[in-house]
Structure formats: C-alpha cells, structure tokens
DOZA-212540 format. One record per residue: x, y, z of N, C-alpha, C in turn. Coordinates in steps of 0.2 Angstrom, whole numbers, plus 5000, padded with zeros to 4 digits. Example, Ala and Ser with C-alpha at 12.3 -4.5 7.8 and 13.67 -1.06 7.14 Angstrom:
<pts>
506649725039506249785039506649845039;506449895035506849955036506450005039;
</pts>
This chain:
<pts>
548553135563549153145560549453215560;550053225560550353285561550453315555;550153375553550353425548551053445546;551253475540551853495538552053555543;551553595544551753655548551753635555;551453595558551453565565552153535566;552353495562553053455562553553505562;553453565557554153625557554053655563;553553675566553453715572553953665578;553753615578554053585583554853575581;555153555575555753535574556153615575;555753655574556053725575556353755582;556053715586556153715594556853685595;557153635591557753615591558253665589;558753685594559153755592559553725586;559653655586560253645580559853635573;559253615573558853625567558653685566;558453715570558353805569559053845566;559453825568560053865566560153835558;560153775556560253735550559553775545;559153785548558353805544558453875543;558853905547558853995546559353995540;559953965542560453975537560253955530;559853915529559453885522558853945519;558753985524557954015522558054065516;558554095514558654135509558554085502;558954035503558853985498558153955497;557953935502557153915501556753965498;556754025500556454085497556354095491;557154095488557254095480556854035477;556853975479556653905476555853915476;555553955482554653965483554654005478;555054065477554754115474554754085464;555354035462555254025456554853965455;554553925460553953875459553353915459;553353965462552754005461552554035456;552954075455552954095448552854055442;553253995441553153945436552453915437;552253905443551353885443550953935441;551053985444550654045443550554055434;551054065431551154065422550753995421;550653945424550453875421550853855417;551553845419552053825416552353785418;552653725413552953665416553753685416;554053645419554853645419555153645411;554853595407554953605400554953655397;554353695398554253755396554653815397;554653805404555253865406555853855404;556153795402556653765399556753805392;556253785389556153815382556353885381;555953925387556053995386556754025389;557053995393557654005396558253985392;558253935390558753895387559253845393;558953845399559153805404558853735404;559253695405558953615404558353625409;557953565408557453545412557653515417;558153485418558553435422558853495427;559253545425559453605430558953645432;558453665429557653695432557553645439;557453575437557253525442557853535449;558353525446558853535452558753615455;558653655452558453725456557953715461;557353695458556853695462556753645469;557353595467557153545473557753555477;558153615477558753635481559353605480;559453565474560053525473560453575468;560253635466560653655460560953725465;561453755462561653815464561653865458;561153885457561053945451561554005453;561854035447562154085446561754145445;561954215446561454265444561254275438;561454245433561554255426560854195426;560754145428560354095428559854125431;559854145436559154175441558854245436;559354275433559054325428558654305423;558854245419558554215413557854185416;557854155421557254135425556754205426;557054245429556554305429556254325425;556654335420556454375413556054325409;556054265410555654215408554754225410;554754265415554154275419553954345418;554354375414554154455413554354495420;554954475423555054505430555754515430;556054565435556754575436556954535441;557654515441557754485448558154555452;557754545459557954595464558454565469;558954585471559254575477559454605482;559254605489559354665492559654635499;560154685501560554655509560154705514;559754665519559354695524559754685530;
</pts>
C-alpha cells in the first residue's frame, strides 16, 4: 500500500495538480501551524474556542480548510497560544 507521501510525490508530477497544490501551499501552512500549536498545547477545539471566543465549528472549518479566517481571527488564535501572528512577503 502506498503512503500519503508517496501518493503526493506521484501526484505532484502532474503539472495541473502541482499548480493547484502550489496555489494552496500558504493556506495549508497556516492550517498546519494552527493544528500543530493546538495539539502541542494538548488543547481540544472546544478549549481553543473558549479561549478565543471563536465557535468550535468555525475552528473546525479553519482546520479542515473550509474556513476563510480574517486576520483578526488568526490573531485571536495566535494569542491563545501565547504567540504573535507574523505575516511575511517573501
């Protein structure tokens, strides 16, 4: 059975797939950072919701890539982890 990394490596050879993947890379990175920070804090989505005032369903949408969080929302999430939101243009 093929691993997720192997499957992704194969799919990234397809130019159309790679283009779509590259366009969503920043969004995936934000999602990954939020999920990793929440798990590192041993926090549930509900606990994050209580700290931020963001509904658990909205946190779920953000983590699943179905949300479109504002900068203010991202700042609330960052503060809940004792962090600052940093956006760079590189």
